N, C-alpha and C positions, 0 to 999 in steps of 0.2 A: 430706531431712528433715523441714525446713520445712513440705512441701506434706502431707505425712504427720502433722504435728504438728499441723495446722490439723483435721482430721479423726477423728484416733483419739488424743488426747490422753493419753486414760487408758493406752493401749498402748504409746505414746513415752518417758511418765514411768516406765513397767515394764522400760524399756530398761534406763536409768539406775538404778534401784532393784534392779536384779537383778545391773547391775557391781557395784556397792556389797556386795550380800551377795556375792556372788563372792571380792571381797577381803577382806571380815571373816572369810573360812573359810579356815585353813589348805587349802594346795592341795598335793598331792604335786609333786616338783620337777619341772618342765619342764612342766606345767600350762598355766601362764600363757602360758609363751612360744610353745606349741603353739598357744595359741585365737588370740594377735594374729598368729601366724603363716598358720597355716591357715584359721581362720575368719576371722578380719581381715584377709587377704591383704595383712597388712604387713610389712615388712623391718625391724627395729629397726636400731638404730644397731651394736646387741652384740645379738644374734641368739642366744645362749646364756643370756640375763639375764633371772630371772623377774620381777627387781627393774625393768630397763626395760620390760618388758611391764604391770607393774603402775603403771607411770607412766602407759603410753600408755592404758590404760584409764580411768586417773581423769581422764585429759587427756578421752579421749570421753566421759566421767560427764558432766563441766562441759560440754562444748560439747552434750549433748545438754539440759540444763536452761537455758544459755543460749538455746537455738532455741527452746525451752518459751516462758521467759520474754518472746521477742520475740515469738510466734507467739499467745499466749493473752493 
């Protein structure tokens, strides 16, 4: 992600903003957990929990922003 952030700052920033938008918009039950499991290829401690998935996504957005801060 750091190498991508060096050349595509706007794109990488858009990833964090998209996560923020997703989390700010009510989603049908199971949407977040499925996104994390299938699209993120990540197994949560509680794979049935949208709340755990939301926390994982918030952490991912924070990681993206931290990477941007370090590379730009």
